[in-house]
PAZAPA-4460 file (N, C-alpha, C; in steps of 0.05 Angstrom, whole numbers, plus 32768, in hexadecimal, padded with zeros to 4 digits):
% residues 293
    n_x    n_y    n_z   ca_x   ca_y   ca_z    c_x    c_y    c_z   seq   type   mol
   7EA7   7F22   7FC3   7EAD   7F17   7FDD   7EC4   7F27   7FEA     1      X     A
   7EC0   7F2E   8003   7ED3   7F3E   8012   7EEB   7F2D   801A     2      X     A
   7F03   7F36   8014   7F1B   7F27   801B   7F23   7F2F   8038     3      X     A
   7F29   7F1B   8048   7F31   7F20   8064   7F4B   7F2F   8064     4      X     A
   7F4F   7F3F   8079   7F66   7F51   807B   7F80   7F41   807A     5      X     A
   7F81   7F2A   8087   7F99   7F1A   8088   7F9F   7F0E   806C     6      X     A
   7F8B   7F05   805E   7F8F   7EFB   8043   7F99   7F10   8030     7      X     A
   7F8F   7F28   8033   7F99   7F3F   8023   7FB6   7F44   8029     8      X     A
   7FBD   7F43   8043   7FD9   7F47   804B   7FEC   7F32   803F     9      X     A
   7FE3   7F1A   803E   7FF3   7F04   8032   7FF7   7F09   8014    10      X     A
   7FE2   7F11   8007   7FE4   7F17   7FEA   7FF7   7F2E   7FE5    11      X     A
   7FF4   7F43   7FF5   8006   7F5A   7FF3   8023   7F53   7FF7    12      X     A
   8028   7F41   800B   8044   7F3A   8011   8051   7F29   7FFC    13      X     A
   8042   7F16   7FF0   804C   7F06   7FDA   8052   7F17   7FC2    14      X     A
   803F   7F2A   7FBC   8043   7F3C   7FA6   805C   7F4E   7FAB    15      X     A
   805F   7F57   7FC3   8077   7F66   7FCB   8090   7F56   7FC6    16      X     A
   8090   7F3D   7FCE   80A8   7F2C   7FCA   80AF   7F29   7FAC    17      X     A
   809B   7F27   7F9B   80A0   7F26   7F7F   80AD   7F40   7F74    18      X     A
   80A2   7F56   7F7C   80AD   7F70   7F74   80C9   7F74   7F7D    19      X     A
   80CF   7F6D   7F96   80EA   7F70   7FA1   80FD   7F5D   7F93    20      X     A
   80F4   7F46   7F8B   8105   7F34   7F7B   810D   7F40   7F60    21      X     A
   80F9   7F4C   7F53   80FE   7F5A   7F3A   8112   7F71   7F3F    22      X     A
   810F   7F7F   7F55   8121   7F95   7F5B   813E   7F8C   7F5D    23      X     A
   8142   7F75   7F6A   815D   7F6A   7F6D   8169   7F63   7F52    24      X     A
   8158   7F58   7F40   8161   7F51   7F25   8169   7F69   7F16    25      X     A
   8159   7F7E   7F17   815F   7F97   7F08   8178   7FA5   7F13    26      X     A
   817B   7FA4   7F2E   8193   7FAF   7F3A   81AC   7FA1   7F31    27      X     A
   81AB   7F87   7F30   81C1   7F77   7F27   81C7   7F7C   7F09    28      X     A
   81B2   7F7E   7EF9   81B5   7F83   7EDC   81C0   7F9F   7ED6    29      X     A
   81BE   7FB1   7EEA   81C7   7FCD   7EE5   81E6   7FCF   7EE4    30      X     A
   81F3   7FB9   7EED   8210   7FB8   7EEA   821F   7FC5   7F01    31      X     A
   8238   7FCB   7EFB   824B   7FD4   7F0F   8249   7FF3   7F13    32      X     A
   8234   7FFA   7F21   822F   8016   7F28   8231   8019   7F46    33      X     A
   8238   8031   7F51   8239   8035   7F6E   821E   802E   7F7B    34      X     A
   8220   8022   7F92   8207   801A   7FA1   81F6   8032   7FA7    35      X     A
   8201   8048   7FAE   81F2   8060   7FB4   81E2   806A   7F9C    36      X     A
   81EE   8067   7F84   81E0   806F   7F6C   81C8   805D   7F66    37      X     A
   81CB   8043   7F6B   81B5   8031   7F67   819F   8036   7F7B    38      X     A
   81A6   803C   7F94   8193   8041   7FA8   8183   805B   7FA2    39      X     A
   8191   806F   7F98   8184   8089   7F92   816E   8085   7F7E    40      X     A
   8173   8077   7F68   815E   8074   7F54   8148   8062   7F5E    41      X     A
   814E   804E   7F6E   813A   803D   7F7A   8127   804D   7F8B    42      X     A
   8131   805E   7F9C   811F   806D   7FAE   8112   8085   7FA0    43      X     A
   8120   8091   7F8C   8115   80A8   7F7E   80FB   80A1   7F70    44      X     A
   80FB   808A   7F62   80E2   8081   7F54   80CC   807C   7F68    45      X     A
   80D2   806F   7F7E   80BD   8069   7F92   80B2   8083   7F9E    46      X     A
   80C4   8097   7FA2   80BB   80B1   7FAD   80A8   80BF   7F9A    47      X     A
   80AE   80BF   7F81   809E   80CC   7F6D   8082   80BF   7F6B    48      X     A
   8082   80A4   7F6A   8069   8096   7F69   8057   809A   7F81    49      X     A
   8064   8099   7F99   8056   809E   7FB2   804B   80BA   7FB3    50      X     A
   805A   80CD   7FAA   8052   80E9   7FAA   8039   80ED   7F98    51      X     A
   8039   80E1   7F81   8023   80E3   7F6E   8009   80D7   7F7B    52      X     A
   800D   80C0   7F88   7FF6   80B3   7F95   7FEB   80C5   7FAC    53      X     A
   7FFC   80D1   7FBC   7FF4   80E2   7FD2   7FE5   80FA   7FC7    54      X     A
   7FEF   8107   7FB2   7FE2   811E   7FA6   7FC7   8116   7F9A    55      X     A
   7FC6   8100   7F8C   7FAD   80F7   7F80   7F98   80F1   7F95    56      X     A
   7FA0   80E6   7FAC   7F8D   80DF   7FC1   7F89   80F7   7FD5    57      X     A
   7F96   810D   7FCE   7F95   8125   7FE0   7F9D   811F   7FFC    58      X     A
   7FB2   810F   7FFF   7FBC   8107   8019   7FD2   811B   8021    59      X     A
   7FD3   8122   803A   7FE6   8136   8044   8003   812C   8041    60      X     A
   8015   813E   803C   8031   8137   803A   803F   8139   8055    61      X     A
   802F   813D   806A   8039   813D   8086   802F   8124   8094    62      X     A
   803E   811B   80A9   8035   8104   80B8   8019   8107   80C4    63      X     A
   800B   80F1   80C6   7FF1   80F1   80D2   7FF2   80F9   80F0    64      X     A
   8008   80F2   80FD   800C   80F9   8119   802A   80FC   811E    65      X     A
   8031   8110   812D   804E   8115   8134   8059   80FD   8144    66      X     A
   8047   80EE   8151   8050   80D6   8160   805C   80C1   814E    67      X     A
   8054   80C1   8134   805E   80AE   8121   8079   80B6   8115    68      X     A
   8080   80CF   8118   8098   80DA   810B   80B2   80CB   8112    69      X     A
   80B6   80C5   812C   80CF   80B6   8133   80D1   809B   8125    70      X     A
   80BA   808E   8122   80BA   8073   8115   80BD   8076   80F7    71      X     A
   80B2   808B   80EB   80B7   8090   80CF   80D4   8096   80C9    72      X     A
   80E1   80A5   80DB   80FD   80AB   80D8   810E   8091   80DC    73      X     A
   8107   8081   80F0   8115   8068   80F5   8112   8056   80DD    74      X     A
   80F9   8054   80D2   80F4   8043   80BB   8106   804C   80A4    75      X     A
   8109   8066   80A0   8119   8071   808A   8137   806B   808E    76      X     A
   8142   8070   80A5   815E   806D   80AA   8166   8050   80A9    77      X     A
   8158   803F   80B8   815E   8022   80B8   8158   8016   809D    78      X     A
   8142   801E   8090   813C   8014   8076   8151   801B   8061    79      X     A
   815B   8033   8062   816F   803D   804F   8189   802D   8052    80      X     A
   8191   8029   806B   81A9   8019   8070   81A5   7FFC   8068    81      X     A
   818C   7FF2   806C   8186   7FD7   8063   8188   7FD3   8045    82      X     A
   817E   7FE7   8036   817F   7FE6   8019   819C   7FE6   8010    83      X     A
   81AD   7FF7   801C   81C9   7FF8   8015   81D6   7FDC   8018    84      X     A
   81D1   7FD0   802F   81DC   7FB5   8034   81D2   7FA1   8020    85      X     A
   81B8   7FA2   801A   81AC   7F8F   8007   81B7   7F93   7FEB    86      X     A
   81BA   7FAB   7FE2   81C4   7FB1   7FC7   81E2   7FA8   7FC6    87      X     A
   81F1   7FAD   7FDB   820D   7FA5   7FDB   820F   7F87   7FD9    88      X     A
   81FE   7F79   7FE8   81FE   7F5C   7FE7   81F6   7F51   7FCC    89      X     A
   81E2   7F5E   7FBF   81D9   7F56   7FA5   81F0   7F58   7F90    90      X     A
   8200   7F6C   7F93   8216   7F70   7F80   822E   7F5D   7F85    91      X     A
   822F   7F51   7F9C   8247   7F41   7FA3   8241   7F24   7FAA    92      X     A
   8228   7F1C   7FAC   8221   7F01   7FB2   820E   7EF5   7F9D    93      X     A
   8209   7EDB   7FA0   81F3   7ED0   7F8F   81D9   7EDE   7F96    94      X     A
   81C8   7EE1   7F83   81AF   7EEF   7F87   819F   7EE2   7F9D    95      X     A
   819E   7EC7   7F9D   818E   7EB8   7FB1   819A   7EBB   7FCD    96      X     A
   81B5   7EBC   7FCF   81C2   7EBF   7FE9   81BC   7EDB   7FF5    97      X     A
   81BE   7EEF   7FE4   81B8   7F0B   7FEC   819B   7F0D   7FF5    98      X     A
   818A   7EFF   7FE7   816D   7F01   7FED   8167   7EF3   8008    99      X     A
   8172   7EDB   800C   816B   7ECD   8025   8176   7EDB   803D   100      X     A
   818D   7EE8   803B   8198   7EF7   8051   8187   7F0F   8057   101      X     A
   817D   7F1C   8043   816B   7F32   8047   8150   7F29   8053   102      X     A
   8149   7F10   804C   8130   7F05   8057   8132   7EFB   8074   103      X     A
   8149   7F01   8080   814A   7EFE   809D   8139   7F13   80AB   104      X     A
   8131   7F27   809C   8122   7F3D   80A7   8109   7F35   80B6   105      X     A
   80F9   7F21   80AD   80E1   7F1A   80BD   80E8   7F10   80D9   106      X     A
   80FF   7F03   80DC   8107   7EFA   80F6   8110   7F12   8108   107      X     A
   811D   7F25   80FB   8124   7F3D   810A   810B   7F4E   8110   108      X     A
   80F6   7F4C   80FF   80DD   7F5A   8105   80D2   7F4F   811F   109      X     A
   80D3   7F35   8123   80C9   7F28   813B   80D8   7F33   8153   110      X     A
   80F2   7F36   8151   8103   7F40   8167   80FC   7F5D   816D   111      X     A
   80FD   7F6E   8158   80FA   7F8B   815C   80DC   7F93   8160   112      X     A
   80C9   7F82   8159   80AD   7F88   815F   80A9   7F88   817D   113      X     A
   80B9   7F79   818B   80B7   7F79   81A9   80BE   7F94   81B4   114      X     A
   80D2   7FA1   81A9   80DB   7FBB   81B4   80CA   7FD2   81A9   115      X     A
   80C2   7FD0   818F   80B4   7FE6   8183   8096   7FE4   8185   116      X     A
   808B   7FCB   8182   806E   7FC7   8183   8064   7FBA   819C   117      X     A
   8076   7FB1   81AD   806F   7FA3   81C6   8061   7F89   81C0   118      X     A
   8067   7F7D   81A9   805C   7F63   81A1   8070   7F4D   81AB   119      X     A
   8069   7F41   81C1   807B   7F2E   81CE   807C   7F14   81BF   120      X     A
   8094   7F0B   81B6   8096   7EF1   81A8   8094   7EDA   81BB   121      X     A
   808B   7EC3   81B1   8089   7EAB   81C1   80A4   7E9D   81C1   122      X     A
   80A6   7E89   81D3   80BF   7E7A   81D4   80C5   7E6C   81BA   123      X     A
   80B0   7E62   81AD   80B4   7E54   8193   80BE   7E68   817E   124      X     A
   80B4   7E80   817E   80BD   7E94   816B   80DA   7E9B   8170   125      X     A
   80E1   7E9E   8189   80FD   7EA4   8190   8110   7E8D   8187   126      X     A
   8107   7E74   818C   8116   7E5D   8183   811A   7E5D   8165   127      X     A
   8104   7E64   8157   8105   7E65   8139   8119   7E79   8130   128      X     A
   811A   7E90   813D   812D   7EA5   8136   814A   7E9C   813A   129      X     A
   814F   7E8E   8150   816A   7E84   8156   8173   7E70   8141   130      X     A
   8161   7E5D   813A   8167   7E49   8126   816B   7E55   810A   131      X     A
   815A   7E6A   8105   815D   7E78   80EB   8178   7E85   80E9   132      X     A
   8183   7E8F   80FF   819D   7E9B   80FF   81B2   7E85   80F8   133      X     A
   81AE   7E6D   8102   81C0   7E57   80FB   81BF   7E52   80DD   134      X     A
   81A7   7E53   80D2   81A4   7E50   80B5   81B3   7E65   80A6   135      X     A
   81B2   7E7D   80B0   81C0   7E94   80A3   81DE   7E8E   80A3   136      X     A
   81E8   7E81   80B8   8205   7E7A   80B9   820D   7E68   80A2   137      X     A
   81FB   7E56   8099   8201   7E44   8082   8203   7E55   8069   138      X     A
   81F4   7E6A   8067   81F5   7E7B   804F   820E   7E8D   8050   139      X     A
   8213   7E98   8068   822A   7EAA   806C   8245   7E9B   806A   140      X     A
   8245   7E82   8075   825D   7E71   8075   8275   7E80   8081   141      X     A
   8273   7E87   809B   8288   7E96   80A8   82A3   7E87   80A8   142      X     A
   82B6   7E90   8099   82D0   7E84   8097   82E3   7E97   8089   143      X     A
   82FC   7E96   8091   8310   7EA7   8085   8314   7EA0   8067   144      X     A
   830B   7E88   8060   830E   7E7F   8044   82F7   7E88   8032   145      X     A
   82E3   7E93   803E   82CC   7E9D   802F   82D0   7EB9   8026   146      X     A
   82D5   7EBD   800C   82DB   7ED7   8001   82C3   7EEA   8002   147      X     A
   82AB   7EDE   8005   8292   7EEE   8006   8288   7EF3   8022   148      X     A
   8299   7EEE   8036   8290   7EF0   8052   8286   7F0C   8059   149      X     A
   8295   7F20   8052   828D   7F3C   8058   8273   7F43   804A   150      X     A
   8270   7F3B   8031   8258   7F41   8022   8240   7F33   802F   151      X     A
   8244   7F1A   8038   822F   7F0B   8045   8226   7F18   805F   152      X     A
   823A   7F21   806F   8233   7F2E   8088   8225   7F48   8083   153      X     A
   822C   7F56   806E   821E   7F6F   8067   8201   7F69   805F   154      X     A
   81FE   7F53   8050   81E3   7F4B   8048   81D2   7F43   8060   155      X     A
   81DE   7F36   8073   81D0   7F2E   808C   81C8   7F47   809C   156      X     A
   81DA   7F5A   809D   81D4   7F73   80AB   81BD   7F82   809E   157      X     A
   81BB   7F7F   8083   81A5   7F8B   8075   818A   7F7F   807E   158      X     A
   818A   7F65   8083   8171   7F58   808C   8169   7F63   80A8   159      X     A
   817D   7F67   80B9   8177   7F71   80D4   816C   7F8E   80D2   160      X     A
   8179   7F9E   80C2   8170   7FBA   80BF   8154   7FBC   80B3   161      X     A
   814F   7FAA   80A0   8134   7FA9   8093   811F   7FA1   80A8   162      X     A
   8126   7F8E   80BA   8114   7F85   80CE   810C   7F9C   80E1   163      X     A
   811F   7FAD   80E8   8118   7FC4   80F9   8106   7FD7   80E9   164      X     A
   810C   7FDB   80D0   80FD   7FEE   80BF   80E0   7FE4   80BC   165      X     A
   80DC   7FCA   80B8   80C1   7FC0   80B4   80B0   7FC1   80CE   166      X     A
   80BE   7FBE   80E5   80B0   7FC1   80FF   80A6   7FDE   8102   167      X     A
   80B6   7FF0   80F8   80AF   800D   80F9   8098   8013   80E6   168      X     A
   8098   8005   80CF   8082   8008   80BC   8067   8001   80C9   169      X     A
   8067   7FEA   80D6   804E   7FE2   80E3   8046   7FF6   80F9   170      X     A
   8059   7FFF   8109   8054   8012   811E   8048   802C   8112   171      X     A
   8052   8035   80FC   8049   804D   80EF   802D   804A   80E4   172      X     A
   8027   8034   80D7   800D   8030   80CB   7FF7   802B   80E1   173      X     A
   7FFF   801E   80F6   7FED   801A   810D   7FE7   8036   8119   174      X     A
   7FFA   8048   8118   7FF7   8062   8122   7FE6   8075   8110   175      X     A
   7FDD   806A   80FA   7FCB   807A   80E9   7FD7   8084   80CF   176      X     A
   7FF1   807E   80CA   7FFD   8088   80B1   7FF4   8077   8099   177      X     A
   7FED   8085   8084   7FE5   8077   806B   7FFC   8069   805F   178      X     A
   7FF7   8052   8054   800D   8042   8048   801D   8051   8033   179      X     A
   800E   8061   8022   801C   8070   800E   802E   8085   801A   180      X     A
   8026   8090   8031   8036   80A5   803E   8050   8099   8049   181      X     A
   804E   8081   8054   8065   8073   805F   807A   806E   8049   182      X     A
   8070   8066   8032   8082   8061   801B   808E   807C   8012   183      X     A
   807D   8090   8010   8087   80AA   8007   809C   80B6   801A   184      X     A
   8097   80B4   8034   80A9   80C0   8048   80C5   80B2   8046   185      X     A
   80C4   8097   8045   80DE   8089   8042   80EC   808F   8028   186      X     A
   80DD   808E   8012   80E9   8092   7FF8   80F4   80AE   7FF4   187      X     A
   80E4   80C2   7FFC   80EC   80DE   7FF9   8104   80E5   800A   188      X     A
   8102   80E0   8024   8117   80E7   8037   8131   80D8   8030   189      X     A
   812F   80BF   802A   8147   80AF   8023   8153   80B9   8009   190      X     A
   8143   80C1   7FF6   814D   80CC   7FDD   815D   80E6   7FE2   191      X     A
   8152   80F7   7FF3   8160   8110   7FFA   817B   8109   8007   192      X     A
   817B   80F6   8019   8193   80EE   8027   81A8   80E3   8013   193      X     A
   819F   80D5   7FFF   81B1   80C9   7FEC   81BD   80DC   7FD7   194      X     A
   81B1   80F4   7FD4   81BA   8106   7FBF   81D8   810C   7FC1   195      X     A
   81E3   8115   7FD8   8200   811B   7FD9   8212   8103   7FD3   196      X     A
   820A   80EB   7FDD   8219   80D3   7FD9   8219   80CB   7FBB   197      X     A
   8201   80CE   7FAF   81FF   80C7   7F92   8210   80D9   7F81   198      X     A
   8210   80F3   7F87   821F   8106   7F78   823D   8101   7F7B   199      X     A
   8245   80FA   7F93   8262   80F6   7F99   826C   80DD   7F8B   200      X     A
   825C   80C7   7F8B   8265   80AE   7F80   825B   80A9   7F63   201      X     A
   824D   80BD   7F58   823F   80B9   7F3E   8252   80AF   7F28   202      X     A
   8248   809C   7F19   8256   8092   7F01   8242   8093   7EE9   203      X     A
   824C   809B   7ED2   823B   809C   7EBA   822E   8082   7EB4   204      X     A
   8215   8082   7EAB   8206   806A   7EA5   81FE   8068   7E88   205      X     A
   81FC   8050   7E7E   81F2   804C   7E63   81D3   804D   7E64   206      X     A
   81C6   804F   7E4D   81A9   8050   7E4D   819E   8036   7E59   207      X     A
   81AB   8020   7E53   81A3   8006   7E5E   81A4   8006   7E7C   208      X     A
   81BA   8010   7E88   81BC   8010   7EA5   81A7   8022   7EB2   209      X     A
   81A2   8039   7EA6   818E   804B   7EB0   8172   803E   7EAF   210      X     A
   816D   8030   7E99   8153   8022   7E96   8150   800D   7EAC   211      X     A
   8165   7FFE   7EB2   8164   7FE9   7EC7   815F   7FF6   7EE2   212      X     A
   816C   800C   7EE8   8168   8019   7F02   814C   8025   7F04   213      X     A
   8141   802E   7EEE   8125   8038   7EEF   8112   8021   7EF4   214      X     A
   8117   800A   7EE7   8106   7FF3   7EEC   8109   7FE9   7F09   215      X     A
   8122   7FEA   7F13   8126   7FE3   7F2F   8116   7FF6   7F42   216      X     A
   8115   800F   7F3B   8106   8022   7F4A   80E8   801D   7F4A   217      X     A
   80DD   8016   7F33   80C1   8010   7F31   80BA   7FF6   7F40   218      X     A
   80CC   7FE2   7F3E   80C8   7FC9   7F4C   80C9   7FCE   7F6A   219      X     A
   80DC   7FDE   7F73   80DF   7FE4   7F90   80C7   7FF3   7F9A   220      X     A
   80BC   8005   7F8A   80A4   8014   7F92   808D   8001   7F96   221      X     A
   8089   7FEE   7F83   8074   7FDB   7F86   8078   7FCA   7F9F   222      X     A
   8091   7FC1   7FA4   8096   7FB1   7FBC   8091   7FC0   7FD5   223      X     A
   8099   7FDA   7FD6   8094   7FEA   7FEE   8077   7FED   7FF4   224      X     A
   8067   7FF4   7FE0   804B   7FF8   7FE4   803D   7FDE   7FED   225      X     A
   8045   7FC8   7FE1   8038   7FAE   7FE8   803F   7FA6   8005   226      X     A
   8059   7FA9   800D   8061   7FA0   8027   8055   7FB2   803D   227      X     A
   8053   7FCC   8037   8046   7FDE   804A   8029   7FD7   804E   228      X     A
   801B   7FD1   8038   7FFF   7FC9   803A   7FFC   7FAF   8049   229      X     A
   8010   7F9D   8045   800F   7F83   8052   8010   7F86   8071   230      X     A
   8024   7F95   807A   8028   7F98   8097   8013   7FAB   80A3   231      X     A
   8004   7FB9   8093   7FEE   7FC9   809D   7FD6   7FB7   80A2   232      X     A
   7FD3   7FA2   8092   7FBB   7F91   8094   7FBD   7F7A   80A8   233      X     A
   7FD6   7F74   80B1   7FD9   7F5D   80C3   7FF4   7F60   80D2   234      X     A
   7FF5   7F55   80EB   800E   7F55   80FA   8024   7F46   80EB   235      X     A
   803C   7F50   80EE   8053   7F44   80E0   8056   7F26   80E6   236      X     A
   8052   7F1E   8100   8057   7F03   8107   8043   7EEF   80FB   237      X     A
   802C   7EFA   80F0   8018   7EE9   80E4   801C   7EE5   80C6   238      X     A
   802B   7EF6   80B9   802D   7EF5   809C   804A   7EF5   8092   239      X     A
   805E   7EFA   80A3   8079   7EFE   8099   8085   7EE6   808A   240      X     A
   807A   7ECE   8090   8085   7EB7   8082   8081   7EB9   8064   241      X     A
   806C   7EC6   805B   8067   7EC8   803E   807B   7EDA   8030   242      X     A
   808A   7EE9   803F   809F   7EFA   8033   80B5   7EE9   8028   243      X     A
   80B7   7ED0   8031   80CC   7EBE   8028   80C6   7EB3   800C   244      X     A
   80AF   7EB9   8001   80AA   7EB1   7FE5   80BE   7EC0   7FD3   245      X     A
   80CA   7ED5   7FDD   80DE   7EE4   7FCD   80F6   7ED1   7FC6   246      X     A
   80FC   7EBF   7FD8   8112   7EAC   7FD3   810D   7E9B   7FBA   247      X     A
   80F4   7E93   7FB7   80ED   7E83   7FA0   80F0   7E93   7F86   248      X     A
   80E5   7EAC   7F87   80E6   7EBD   7F70   8104   7EC4   7F69   249      X     A
   8113   7ECA   7F7D   812F   7ED3   7F79   8140   7EBC   7F6F   250      X     A
   813D   7EA4   7F7B   814C   7E8D   7F73   8146   7E86   7F56   251      X     A
   812D   7E89   7F4E   8125   7E84   7F32   8132   7E97   7F1F   252      X     A
   8131   7EB1   7F26   813D   7EC6   7F15   815B   7EC2   7F14   253      X     A
   8167   7EBC   7F2B   8184   7EB9   7F2C   818E   7EA2   7F1A   254      X     A
   817E   7E8C   7F1A   8186   7E75   7F09   8181   7E7A   7EEC   255      X     A
   816A   7E85   7EE5   8162   7E89   7EC9   8172   7EA0   7EBC   256      X     A
   8175   7EB6   7ECA   8181   7ECE   7EBE   81A0   7ECE   7EC2   257      X     A
   81A9   7EC7   7EDA   81C6   7EC9   7EE0   81D4   7EAE   7EE2   258      X     A
   81C5   7E98   7EDE   81D1   7E7D   7EDF   81DF   7E78   7EFA   259      X     A
   81D3   7E82   7F0F   81DF   7E7F   7F2A   81D3   7E66   7F38   260      X     A
   81E5   7E56   7F43   81DD   7E3E   7F52   81EA   7E3F   7F6E   261      X     A
   81DA   7E41   7F83   81E6   7E43   7F9E   81F3   7E28   7FA6   262      X     A
   8207   7E2A   7FB8   8214   7E11   7FC1   8202   7E03   7FD6   263      X     A
   820B   7DEB   7FDE   81FB   7DDA   7FF0   81F7   7DE7   800B   264      X     A
   820B   7DF6   8015   8209   7E03   802F   81F3   7E18   802E   265      X     A
   81F3   7E28   8019   81DF   7E3D   8016   81C3   7E31   8015   266      X     A
   81C0   7E1B   8006   81A6   7E0D   8003   819C   7E04   801F   267      X     A
   81AF   7DF8   802F   81A8   7DF0   804A   819F   7E08   805A   268      X     A
   81AD   7E1E   8057   81A5   7E36   8066   818A   7E40   805E   269      X     A
   8185   7E40   8043   816A   7E48   8039   8154   7E37   8047   270      X     A
   8159   7E1D   8047   8145   7E0A   8051   8140   7E0F   806F   271      X     A
   8155   7E13   807E   8152   7E18   809B   8142   7E32   80A0   272      X     A
   814A   7E47   8092   813D   7E61   8097   811F   7E60   808F   273      X     A
   8119   7E55   8077   80FE   7E54   806E   80ED   7E41   8081   274      X     A
   80F9   7E2B   8089   80EB   7E18   809B   80E4   7E26   80B5   275      X     A
   80F6   7E35   80C0   80F1   7E43   80D9   80DB   7E58   80D6   276      X     A
   80DB   7E65   80BF   80C6   7E79   80B9   80AB   7E6B   80B8   277      X     A
   80AA   7E54   80AB   8090   7E45   80A8   8087   7E3B   80C3   278      X     A
   8099   7E30   80D3   8091   7E25   80ED   8088   7E3C   8100   279      X     A
   8096   7E52   80FF   808E   7E69   810F   8072   7E73   8107   280      X     A
   806D   7E73   80ED   8053   7E7C   80E3   803D   7E69   80EB   281      X     A
   8042   7E4F   80E8   802E   7E3B   80F0   8028   7E3C   810E   282      X     A
   803D   7E40   811D   8039   7E42   813A   8027   7E5A   8142   283      X     A
   802D   7E71   8135   801E   7E89   813B   8000   7E85   8134   284      X     A
   7FFB   7E79   811D   7FE0   7E75   8114   7FD2   7E60   8125   285      X     A
   7FE0   7E4C   812F   7FD4   7E38   8141   7FCA   7E45   815B   286      X     A
   7FDB   7E58   8165   7FD3   7E66   817D   7FBA   7E77   8178   287      X     A
   7FB9   7E84   8161   7FA2   7E95   815A   7F89   7E84   8158   288      X     A
   7F8D   7E6B   814D   7F76   7E59   8149   7F69   7E52   8165   289      X     A
   7F7B   7E4B   8178   7F71   7E43   8192   7F65   7E5B   81A2   290      X     A
   7F71   7E72   819D   7F67   7E8A   81AB   7F4B   7E92   81A1   291      X     A
   7F45   7E8A   8187   7F2B   7E92   817C   7F15   7E7E   8184   292      X     A
   7F1E   7E68   8190   7F0A   7E54   8199   7EF9   7E5E   81B1   293      X     A
***
């Protein structure tokens, strides 16, 4: 039986969320290493895997169209900065807090899809974005008494940067770029960019730390491939809510592995953000239902 494009996109996105949750766990388990060093191994593994797939499928190592190049570059730069913010937050916050702040990205996708893809959001979607930002404030807890305020703001910024990057992913794949090439371009170029920073801040690693970073790299590669395939098969506003399944995976891993329990304010923030994602999703699908009549 042939699976509908949207259903495939949903499956890809949930699988992506699981892989990215594992990535966060392995990054945390790698210990007190420089963020640039962690990012380097994460992207290096993904670049190697993507390169092997491209060669095996005899896919060109050049863009399908030069028109896509600006968006591939934007995806790389914003994505790289987003990864830095996310990894920094993972090292300084509860795993679930870092994850939910990064999961603000679907709301930012809605905002930046207007500028990049010309996909105009509805009033309900705009309202959902605003209320989701309120939910983020519960997680960030803006106060001079909050020792994690800077880390939380950095994590929030990571969500924004990731939102821009994912909008560029969809623009690139719509423009004809193969999903494997999008992953390869980001992973390879970002790895090259990270080389001087990694060498400058490099710290010796134990075998265990190296193994954790390699696992983080493989998990990240899986997540990148899955999310790229997801946004290739369906518009972001129709499927982005399923990306929030990462919160469930991450909260579970954080509790079981690190014995982390979020405070009541963070839980309220989680609930508000996820609720807005669900309502936005239901509204979009309701409109699609009536349009198909």
